[in-house]
C-alpha positions as CSV (number, residue, x, y, z in Angstrom):
1,M,102.7,46.1,129.6
2,K,102.6,48.3,126.5
3,I,105.9,48.7,124.5
4,A,106.7,52.4,123.5
5,G,105.2,53.2,120.1
6,D,102.7,50.3,120.5
7,H,99.4,51.6,119.1
8,L,100.7,55.2,119.6
9,H,98.1,56.5,117.1
10,E,95.3,55.0,119.4
11,R,96.6,57.1,122.2
12,F,96.4,60.2,120.2
13,D,92.9,59.3,119.1
14,R,92.0,59.1,122.8
15,L,93.5,62.4,123.5
16,R,91.4,64.0,120.6
17,Q,88.4,62.4,122.1
18,V,89.2,64.1,125.5
19,V,89.5,67.4,123.6
20,H,86.1,66.9,121.9
21,Q,84.4,66.1,125.3
22,W,85.8,69.3,126.8
23,E,84.6,71.2,123.8
24,L,81.1,69.7,124.3
25,R,81.3,70.8,127.9
26,V,82.1,74.3,126.9
27,A,79.1,74.5,124.7
28,E,76.9,73.2,127.6
29,M,78.4,75.9,129.8
30,Q,77.2,78.6,127.4
31,E,73.6,77.3,127.7
32,A,73.9,77.2,131.4
33,V,75.3,80.8,131.6
34,V,72.1,81.9,129.8
35,E,69.9,80.0,132.2
36,L,71.9,81.5,135.2
37,F,71.6,85.0,133.7
38,E,67.7,84.5,133.4
39,S,67.6,83.6,137.0
40,G,70.0,86.4,138.1
41,D,72.7,84.0,139.6
42,L,75.7,86.2,139.0
43,A,78.0,84.2,141.3
44,G,77.0,81.0,139.2
45,I,77.9,82.9,136.0
46,R,81.2,83.9,137.3
47,A,82.0,80.4,138.4
48,L,81.1,78.9,134.9
49,L,83.0,81.6,133.1
50,E,86.1,80.8,135.2
51,E,85.7,77.1,134.5
52,K,85.2,77.8,130.8
53,Q,88.4,79.8,130.8
54,R,90.5,76.9,132.5
55,L,88.9,74.4,130.1
56,A,89.7,76.5,127.0
57,E,93.3,76.7,128.2
58,R,93.4,72.9,128.8
59,I,92.0,72.4,125.3
60,R,94.5,74.7,123.8
61,R,97.4,73.1,125.5
62,L,96.3,69.5,124.7
63,R,95.8,70.3,121.0
64,H,99.4,71.7,121.1
65,F,100.7,68.6,122.7
66,I,98.9,66.4,120.2
67,E,100.2,68.5,117.2
68,K,103.8,68.5,118.7
69,W,104.2,64.8,119.5
70,E,102.0,63.3,116.7
71,N,103.3,65.2,113.7
72,P,106.5,63.6,112.5
73,G,107.5,66.8,110.7
74,F,107.8,68.8,113.9
75,E,111.1,70.5,114.3
76,T,112.4,68.7,117.3
77,I,112.0,65.4,119.2
78,L,112.7,65.4,123.0
79,G,114.5,68.9,122.5
80,V,117.1,67.3,120.1
81,P,117.2,68.8,116.5
82,K,115.9,66.6,113.9
83,F,117.8,66.3,110.7
84,E,116.5,65.4,107.2
85,N,119.9,63.9,106.3
86,D,123.4,63.1,107.7
87,Q,125.0,66.2,106.2
88,G,122.9,68.3,108.5
89,R,123.9,66.2,111.6
90,E,127.6,66.6,110.8
91,V,127.3,70.3,110.6
92,F,125.6,70.3,114.1
93,Q,128.2,68.0,115.6
94,R,131.2,70.0,114.3
95,S,129.7,73.1,115.9
96,R,129.9,71.5,119.4
97,P,133.2,71.6,121.3
98,F,135.0,68.2,121.4
99,R,134.9,66.4,124.8
100,H,136.6,63.3,126.2
């Protein structure tokens, strides 16, 4: 069983490899569209273009995920504001109502 944070950088490397493979697939699709155009297969072209759009959206989302969670300078972690020093944390805590 892996412990949280154990080789985390390797996990992000694997995610980047997935993005790279998807980008290669998109490039192959462009060549396939040309072949389908030459053969007059409009339904095949439409299917490839739809797949390409879905894949492009996945690439965009996975890149955003990697940037968000790998970059330690990102503004929040798990939705909780990240402060550079204790003074910022104190200001945040004082602004919240006190509860028992």
